[in-house]
TIMI-2910 file (N, C-alpha, C, CB; in pm, 1 decimal, decimal comma, always signed):
<rs>
+----------+----------+----------+----------+----------+----------+----------+----------+----------+----------+----------+----------+------+
!      n_x !      n_y !      n_z !     ca_x !     ca_y !     ca_z !      c_x !      c_y !      c_z !     cb_x !     cb_y !     cb_z ! resn !
+----------+----------+----------+----------+----------+----------+----------+----------+----------+----------+----------+----------+------+
!  -2649,6 !  +7681,4 ! +14957,6 !  -2520,4 !  +7738,4 ! +15002,4 !  -2477,2 !  +7842,8 ! +14900,4 !  -2409,2 !  +7626,3 ! +15018,7 !  Met !
!  -2432,8 !  +7941,9 ! +14948,3 !  -2362,7 !  +8046,0 ! +14889,2 !  -2233,0 !  +8003,1 ! +14837,0 !  -2346,5 !  +8151,8 ! +14980,0 !  Ser !
!  -2148,7 !  +8105,0 ! +14780,3 !  -2025,6 !  +8083,0 ! +14705,6 !  -1927,1 !  +8007,3 ! +14814,0 !  -1962,1 !  +8232,1 ! +14646,3 !  Gly !
!  -1809,7 !  +7955,9 ! +14738,2 !  -1707,9 !  +7902,7 ! +14823,5 !  -1639,5 !  +7990,9 ! +14916,0 !  -1614,5 !  +7845,7 ! +14748,3 !  Glu !
!  -1590,0 !  +7951,1 ! +15022,7 !  -1518,3 !  +8025,5 ! +15135,6 !  -1378,9 !  +8066,2 ! +15067,4 !  -1496,5 !  +7925,6 ! +15280,0 !  Ser !
!  -1327,4 !  +8170,1 ! +15132,8 !  -1195,7 !  +8197,3 ! +15074,3 !  -1090,6 !  +8096,4 ! +15088,7 !  -1145,6 !  +8314,2 ! +15127,4 !  His !
!  -1111,5 !  +8024,7 ! +15190,7 !  -1016,6 !  +7899,1 ! +15208,7 !  -1019,0 !  +7805,0 ! +15078,0 !  -1066,9 !  +7806,5 ! +15343,4 !  Ala !
!  -1137,9 !  +7783,9 ! +15042,7 !  -1158,1 !  +7698,3 ! +14917,2 !  -1110,0 !  +7757,1 ! +14787,3 !  -1303,3 !  +7668,3 ! +14899,0 !  Glu !
!  -1153,6 !  +7891,5 ! +14780,4 !  -1107,1 !  +7970,6 ! +14648,7 !   -942,2 !  +7972,5 ! +14628,4 !  -1161,9 !  +8135,5 ! +14660,4 !  Glu !
!   -871,7 !  +7980,3 ! +14733,8 !   -753,2 !  +7991,7 ! +14696,8 !   -691,3 !  +7866,8 ! +14653,3 !   -689,6 !  +8049,0 ! +14789,7 !  His !
!   -761,2 !  +7748,6 ! +14635,6 !   -714,3 !  +7622,1 ! +14588,1 !   -773,0 !  +7609,3 ! +14450,3 !   -753,9 !  +7503,3 ! +14682,3 !  Arg !
!   -788,2 !  +7729,4 ! +14356,9 !   -810,3 !  +7720,9 ! +14232,5 !   -729,4 !  +7624,8 ! +14151,8 !   -800,9 !  +7836,9 ! +14189,1 !  Leu !
!   -775,0 !  +7539,6 ! +14076,6 !   -710,0 !  +7471,3 ! +13982,3 !   -662,8 !  +7551,9 ! +13871,0 !   -787,3 !  +7372,8 ! +13939,6 !  Thr !
!   -556,5 !  +7516,4 ! +13801,0 !   -500,5 !  +7585,2 ! +13694,7 !   -603,9 !  +7612,7 ! +13600,6 !   -392,1 !  +7514,8 ! +13634,8 !  Leu !
!   -677,3 !  +7515,6 ! +13550,3 !   -787,6 !  +7498,6 ! +13461,0 !   -890,3 !  +7612,1 ! +13501,1 !   -849,8 !  +7348,4 ! +13471,8 !  Arg !
!   -932,4 !  +7620,6 ! +13613,6 !  -1033,1 !  +7709,3 ! +13687,6 !   -960,1 !  +7859,2 ! +13669,0 !  -1055,6 !  +7658,0 ! +13865,5 !  Gln !
!   -855,7 !  +7860,8 ! +13710,0 !   -789,7 !  +8001,5 ! +13689,0 !   -761,7 !  +8053,7 ! +13568,7 !   -675,2 !  +8010,3 ! +13744,9 !  Leu !
!   -750,4 !  +7961,8 ! +13457,9 !   -733,1 !  +8002,3 ! +13316,8 !   -890,9 !  +8050,3 ! +13268,4 !   -665,9 !  +7864,6 ! +13220,7 !  Val !
!   -970,7 !  +7965,1 ! +13294,1 !  -1117,7 !  +7987,5 ! +13269,7 !  -1170,7 !  +8121,9 ! +13311,7 !  -1197,1 !  +7884,0 ! +13341,3 !  Ala !
!  -1142,0 !  +8134,6 ! +13440,8 !  -1172,2 !  +8278,4 ! +13505,0 !  -1089,8 !  +8383,3 ! +13430,0 !  -1131,9 !  +8285,8 ! +13669,4 !  Arg !
!   -957,0 !  +8374,4 ! +13411,3 !   -886,9 !  +8449,5 ! +13326,9 !   -954,6 !  +8506,4 ! +13181,4 !   -774,8 !  +8368,6 ! +13304,7 !  Tyr !
!   -992,0 !  +8417,0 ! +13103,2 !  -1061,5 !  +8419,9 ! +12984,8 !  -1196,1 !  +8491,8 ! +12987,7 !  -1077,9 !  +8288,6 ! +12942,8 !  Leu !
!  -1272,0 !  +8467,8 ! +13100,4 !  -1394,1 !  +8546,0 ! +13145,3 !  -1360,2 !  +8688,3 ! +13140,0 !  -1442,0 !  +8508,4 ! +13290,4 !  Glu !
!  -1257,8 !  +8730,8 ! +13213,9 !  -1219,9 !  +8852,5 ! +13247,6 !  -1147,1 !  +8922,1 ! +13119,7 !  -1133,3 !  +8841,5 ! +13372,2 !  Leu !
!  -1066,8 !  +8847,5 ! +13059,6 !   -983,7 !  +8911,3 ! +12952,0 !  -1036,0 !  +8908,0 ! +12816,7 !   -855,9 !  +8850,9 ! +12946,1 !  Ala !
!  -1123,4 !  +8808,5 ! +12789,1 !  -1200,4 !  +8776,8 ! +12671,0 !  -1092,3 !  +8712,2 ! +12550,5 !  -1280,3 !  +8922,4 ! +12620,1 !  Glu !
!   -970,4 !  +8737,3 ! +12581,5 !   -890,4 !  +8660,9 ! +12486,3 !   -723,6 !  +8653,9 ! +12563,4 !   -897,0 !  +8749,9 ! +12319,5 !  Arg !
!   -675,5 !  +8563,9 ! +12517,4 !   -528,7 !  +8546,3 ! +12574,2 !   -441,8 !  +8659,5 ! +12546,4 !   -457,8 !  +8422,5 ! +12515,7 !  Phe !
!   -343,5 !  +8688,6 ! +12646,2 !   -264,4 !  +8801,8 ! +12620,7 !   -307,3 !  +8934,8 ! +12663,1 !   -244,1 !  +8807,4 ! +12493,7 !  Gly !
!   -427,5 !  +8951,8 ! +12710,1 !   -461,1 !  +9083,9 ! +12751,5 !   -449,1 !  +9085,2 ! +12893,9 !   -596,1 !  +9127,4 ! +12707,5 !  Ala !
!   -399,2 !  +9206,1 ! +12942,2 !   -378,4 !  +9211,1 ! +13090,0 !   -500,3 !  +9220,3 ! +13165,5 !   -295,0 !  +9323,2 ! +13128,5 !  Pro !
!   -501,5 !  +9166,0 ! +13271,0 !   -607,3 !  +9168,6 ! +13367,3 !   -579,2 !  +9200,6 ! +13498,1 !   -666,7 !  +9056,4 ! +13371,3 !  Val !
!   -644,3 !  +9289,8 ! +13571,0 !   -604,7 !  +9334,2 ! +13717,0 !   -635,0 !  +9210,7 ! +13817,9 !   -697,1 !  +9475,3 ! +13766,0 !  Ala !
!   -551,1 !  +9170,2 ! +13886,2 !   -544,3 !  +9072,4 ! +13985,2 !   -666,9 !  +9080,3 ! +14071,9 !   -420,1 !  +9086,6 ! +14064,2 !  Leu !
!   -710,9 !  +9203,1 ! +14090,1 !   -812,3 !  +9236,5 ! +14183,5 !   -949,6 !  +9209,7 ! +14116,0 !   -797,2 !  +9384,4 ! +14230,6 !  Ser !
!   -948,3 !  +9192,4 ! +13986,9 !  -1081,9 !  +9136,3 ! +13926,1 !  -1103,3 !  +8987,6 ! +13947,2 !  -1086,6 !  +9160,8 ! +13771,3 !  Ala !
!  -1020,0 !  +8912,6 ! +14002,8 !  -1051,3 !  +8764,9 ! +14013,8 !  -1137,9 !  +8756,3 ! +14134,0 !   -919,4 !  +8669,3 ! +14028,1 !  Phe !
!  -1188,2 !  +8841,0 ! +14217,3 !  -1247,7 !  +8835,3 ! +14305,1 !  -1208,5 !  +8766,7 ! +14430,8 !  -1333,6 !  +8805,5 ! +14261,9 !  Gly !
!  -1089,5 !  +8736,2 ! +14459,9 !  -1038,6 !  +8692,7 ! +14566,4 !   -985,7 !  +8779,5 ! +14687,1 !   -953,8 !  +8624,1 ! +14522,6 !  Leu !
!   -975,0 !  +8735,6 ! +14803,7 !   -915,4 !  +8821,7 ! +14917,7 !   -766,3 !  +8832,4 ! +14891,9 !   -942,1 !  +8756,7 ! +15067,6 !  Ala !
!   -718,3 !  +8935,3 ! +14915,3 !   -578,7 !  +8974,8 ! +14896,4 !   -481,8 !  +8854,9 ! +14919,2 !   -543,9 !  +9091,3 ! +14993,3 !  Ser !
!   -494,1 !  +8796,7 ! +15031,9 !   -419,5 !  +8693,7 ! +15078,9 !   -428,8 !  +8576,4 ! +14983,7 !   -461,3 !  +8659,8 ! +15213,7 !  Ser !
!   -544,3 !  +8549,8 ! +14932,1 !   -576,6 !  +8431,6 ! +14837,9 !   -511,4 !  +8456,1 ! +14694,4 !   -742,5 !  +8414,0 ! +14821,6 !  Asp !
!   -520,5 !  +8589,3 ! +14651,9 !   -464,3 !  +8633,3 ! +14536,1 !   -299,0 !  +8597,0 ! +14526,1 !   -494,7 !  +8786,3 ! +14530,1 !  Val !
!   -250,3 !  +8632,4 ! +14644,8 !   -105,8 !  +8620,3 ! +14660,4 !    -61,4 !  +8470,0 ! +14662,7 !    -61,2 !  +8692,6 ! +14791,6 !  Glu !
!   -143,2 !  +8385,2 ! +14736,4 !   -116,7 !  +8238,4 ! +14749,9 !   -152,1 !  +8190,4 ! +14617,0 !   -200,0 !  +8163,4 ! +14867,1 !  Lys !
!   -259,8 !  +8209,5 ! +14552,6 !   -268,5 !  +8120,6 ! +14420,2 !   -177,8 !  +8167,7 ! +14332,1 !   -404,5 !  +8119,2 ! +14347,9 !  Val !
!   -160,5 !  +8291,3 ! +14292,6 !    -60,0 !  +8323,6 ! +14181,0 !    +92,9 !  +8311,3 ! +14212,9 !    -83,7 !  +8466,7 ! +14136,4 !  Phe !
!   +123,7 !  +8317,1 ! +14354,6 !   +249,1 !  +8284,4 ! +14378,3 !   +300,2 !  +8129,3 ! +14370,9 !   +269,8 !  +8337,2 ! +14499,2 !  Ser !
!   +189,4 !  +8058,5 ! +14415,5 !   +201,4 !  +7911,9 ! +14398,6 !   +232,6 !  +7881,4 ! +14258,6 !    +74,8 !  +7838,3 ! +14440,2 !  Gly !
!   +148,9 !  +7922,3 ! +14150,5 !   +176,0 !  +7888,7 ! +14024,6 !   +290,0 !  +7942,7 ! +13961,1 !    +77,6 !  +7914,1 ! +13956,6 !  Tyr !
!   +334,1 !  +8068,8 ! +14018,4 !   +444,3 !  +8159,9 ! +13966,5 !   +572,1 !  +8063,0 ! +13991,3 !   +453,9 !  +8318,7 ! +14053,7 !  Asp !
!   +573,9 !  +7986,5 ! +14095,4 !   +694,8 !  +7910,1 ! +14154,2 !   +720,9 !  +7788,6 ! +14061,8 !   +666,6 !  +7858,3 ! +14311,5 !  Glu !
!   +616,7 !  +7741,7 ! +13974,8 !   +629,9 !  +7613,2 ! +13876,1 !   +679,5 !  +7670,5 ! +13747,1 !   +481,1 !  +7527,9 ! +13848,2 !  Asp !
!   +780,6 !  +7642,6 ! +13724,1 !   +844,1 !  +7685,6 ! +13586,6 !   +751,6 !  +7638,4 ! +13483,0 !   +994,0 !  +7623,1 ! +13558,9 !  Tyr !
!   +692,1 !  +7513,6 ! +13466,1 !   +599,5 !  +7476,4 ! +13365,0 !   +480,1 !  +7577,9 ! +13343,7 !   +547,0 !  +7341,5 ! +13399,7 !  His !
!   +452,9 !  +7632,7 ! +13462,6 !   +330,1 !  +7715,5 ! +13460,4 !   +358,7 !  +7843,5 ! +13435,0 !   +255,4 !  +7711,8 ! +13578,5 !  Ile !
!   +465,2 !  +7908,0 ! +13493,7 !   +495,7 !  +8040,8 ! +13510,6 !   +552,6 !  +8110,0 ! +13374,9 !   +594,1 !  +8049,2 ! +13625,3 !  Ser !
!   +602,4 !  +8018,4 ! +13292,8 !   +651,7 !  +8061,8 ! +13156,1 !   +534,4 !  +8113,2 ! +13080,6 !   +721,5 !  +7943,6 ! +13074,8 !  Arg !
!   +419,2 !  +8090,7 ! +13121,0 !   +294,1 !  +8137,9 ! +13032,5 !   +227,0 !  +8252,3 ! +13107,8 !   +179,7 !  +8013,4 ! +13006,4 !  Phe !
!   +265,9 !  +8293,7 ! +13233,4 !   +217,4 !  +8410,7 ! +13309,5 !   +307,5 !  +8529,8 ! +13286,6 !   +209,5 !  +8379,4 ! +13460,2 !  Phe !
!   +258,2 !  +8649,3 ! +13258,5 !   +310,4 !  +8764,2 ! +13242,4 !   +275,4 !  +8873,4 ! +13346,5 !   +279,0 !  +8798,8 ! +13120,4 !  His !
!   +334,6 !  +8910,9 ! +13455,7 !   +289,1 !  +8992,3 ! +13569,5 !   +326,0 !  +9133,2 ! +13505,7 !   +367,1 !  +8954,9 ! +13723,5 !  Phe !
!   +249,5 !  +9227,0 ! +13539,4 !   +301,9 !  +9371,3 ! +13521,5 !   +261,1 !  +9456,1 ! +13641,3 !   +244,2 !  +9439,7 ! +13386,3 !  Thr !
!   +308,9 !  +9571,7 ! +13651,0 !   +255,1 !  +9678,5 ! +13763,3 !   +230,5 !  +9799,8 ! +13689,0 !   +363,6 !  +9713,0 ! +13890,0 !  Ser !
!   +102,8 !  +9840,6 ! +13710,7 !    +55,3 !  +9953,0 ! +13665,6 !    -47,3 ! +10014,9 ! +13783,4 !     -9,8 !  +9923,8 ! +13526,2 !  Ser !
!   -142,8 ! +10098,6 ! +13738,7 !   -234,1 ! +10149,9 ! +13830,9 !   -335,0 ! +10038,3 ! +13878,8 !   -305,6 ! +10268,2 ! +13767,8 !  Ala !
!   -337,7 ! +10035,5 ! +14018,4 !   -451,6 !  +9940,1 ! +14058,4 !   -386,7 !  +9890,3 ! +14199,8 !   -484,5 !  +9803,9 ! +13935,5 !  Gly !
!   -472,6 !  +9785,3 ! +14248,8 !   -437,1 !  +9722,5 ! +14395,0 !   -296,5 !  +9654,7 ! +14363,0 !   -562,3 !  +9597,0 ! +14458,0 !  Thr !
!   -191,4 !  +9668,2 ! +14442,8 !    -83,9 !  +9595,8 ! +14432,7 !    -77,6 !  +9470,4 ! +14530,1 !    +22,4 !  +9683,8 ! +14450,1 !  Val !
!    -29,6 !  +9349,9 ! +14470,1 !    -10,8 !  +9246,2 ! +14538,5 !   +137,6 !  +9193,4 ! +14525,0 !   -109,6 !  +9155,2 ! +14500,7 !  Tyr !
!   +167,8 !  +9102,3 ! +14627,1 !   +317,0 !  +9058,0 ! +14613,6 !   +308,7 !  +8902,9 ! +14572,4 !   +407,9 !  +9080,2 ! +14765,0 !  Arg !
!   +355,9 !  +8902,6 ! +14452,1 !   +357,8 !  +8781,4 ! +14390,1 !   +472,6 !  +8722,2 ! +14371,1 !   +304,7 !  +8785,8 ! +14284,7 !  Ile !
!   +516,4 !  +8617,7 ! +14458,9 !   +665,3 !  +8552,5 ! +14476,7 !   +748,5 !  +8681,1 ! +14510,5 !   +731,1 !  +8466,7 ! +14325,2 !  Asp !
!   +701,3 !  +8760,3 ! +14585,7 !   +800,0 !  +8868,6 ! +14648,6 !   +795,6 !  +8990,9 ! +14561,2 !   +958,5 !  +8815,3 ! +14658,3 !  Gly !
!   +732,8 !  +9001,4 ! +14441,2 !   +753,0 !  +9095,8 ! +14348,3 !   +596,6 !  +9173,7 ! +14346,6 !   +807,6 !  +9022,3 ! +14201,2 !  Glu !
!   +601,6 !  +9316,9 ! +14348,2 !   +476,7 !  +9399,4 ! +14346,7 !   +422,1 !  +9398,8 ! +14203,9 !   +504,1 !  +9550,1 ! +14396,3 !  Pro !
!   +300,2 !  +9339,1 ! +14200,4 !   +231,6 !  +9342,5 ! +14066,0 !    +96,7 !  +9389,0 ! +14074,5 !   +229,0 !  +9210,4 ! +14001,0 !  Val !
!    +35,7 !  +9420,5 ! +13955,0 !   -102,3 !  +9458,1 ! +13962,2 !   -186,2 !  +9373,3 ! +13859,5 !   -116,3 !  +9611,4 ! +13935,2 !  Thr !
!   -134,9 !  +9329,2 ! +13751,1 !   -203,0 !  +9267,7 ! +13635,6 !   -117,8 !  +9139,9 ! +13590,3 !   -218,0 !  +9377,2 ! +13513,3 !  His !
!   -195,0 !  +9048,0 ! +13527,8 !   -144,1 !  +8934,5 ! +13465,7 !   -208,5 !  +8925,0 ! +13325,4 !   -169,6 !  +8810,4 ! +13551,7 !  Ile !
!   -123,0 !  +8874,0 ! +13236,7 !   -167,1 !  +8827,3 ! +13104,8 !   -110,8 !  +8702,6 ! +13096,0 !   -129,2 !  +8913,7 ! +12987,3 !  Ala !
!   -195,1 !  +8599,7 ! +13031,6 !   -170,2 !  +8471,1 ! +13021,9 !   -162,5 !  +8432,5 ! +12869,7 !   -272,2 !  +8397,3 ! +13098,5 !  Ile !
!    -45,1 !  +8362,3 ! +12830,1 !    -26,6 !  +8329,3 ! +12688,7 !   -119,3 !  +8201,9 ! +12660,4 !   +133,6 !  +8300,1 ! +12655,3 !  Asp !
!   -176,2 !  +8187,7 ! +12520,0 !   -248,2 !  +8085,5 ! +12491,2 !   -197,6 !  +7959,3 ! +12495,3 !   -292,9 !  +8102,5 ! +12389,5 !  Ala !
!    -67,9 !  +7954,6 ! +12495,2 !     +5,3 !  +7820,1 ! +12484,4 !    -13,3 !  +7740,9 ! +12630,1 !   +176,1 !  +7847,6 ! +12447,8 !  Glu !
!    -72,2 !  +7821,7 ! +12715,9 !   -100,2 !  +7747,4 ! +12839,1 !   -188,8 !  +7631,3 ! +12809,4 !   -164,3 !  +7836,5 ! +12944,5 !  Ile !
!   -271,2 !  +7632,2 ! +12718,0 !   -346,8 !  +7525,8 ! +12681,6 !   -286,8 !  +7380,1 ! +12662,7 !   -403,0 !  +7565,3 ! +12569,8 !  Asn !
!   -138,4 !  +7390,3 ! +12629,1 !    -73,1 !  +7272,6 ! +12618,8 !    -38,1 !  +7190,1 ! +12744,4 !    +36,0 !  +7300,3 ! +12552,5 !  Ser !
!    -64,6 !  +7254,1 ! +12852,5 !    -33,5 !  +7172,9 ! +12987,1 !   -175,5 !  +7163,5 ! +13068,1 !    +91,8 !  +7257,9 ! +13088,6 !  Ile !
!   -288,6 !  +7200,5 ! +13013,9 !   -418,4 !  +7185,8 ! +13081,6 !   -498,9 !  +7048,4 ! +13051,9 !   -505,4 !  +7306,0 ! +13039,1 !  Leu !
+----------+----------+----------+----------+----------+----------+----------+----------+----------+----------+----------+----------+------+
</rs>
């Protein structure tokens, strides 16, 4: 069977999301384009908006907007995310 369907991908656990972020960023705190996560646009918005709505998680997420594909995360237009290393305290 090939990779997961988009419906399954948007259910990334926080641990999976952070692992994928580190694969892309190589270190905590580095900005990564949301498009690099390889999810459909609607899944990017669902996954990141869902985590952004949780205070205990969102305080480690830093969204920015620069060049690149724009997504609506919790209603805000953003292109990149940087995650703090301290997120490990809740994994």
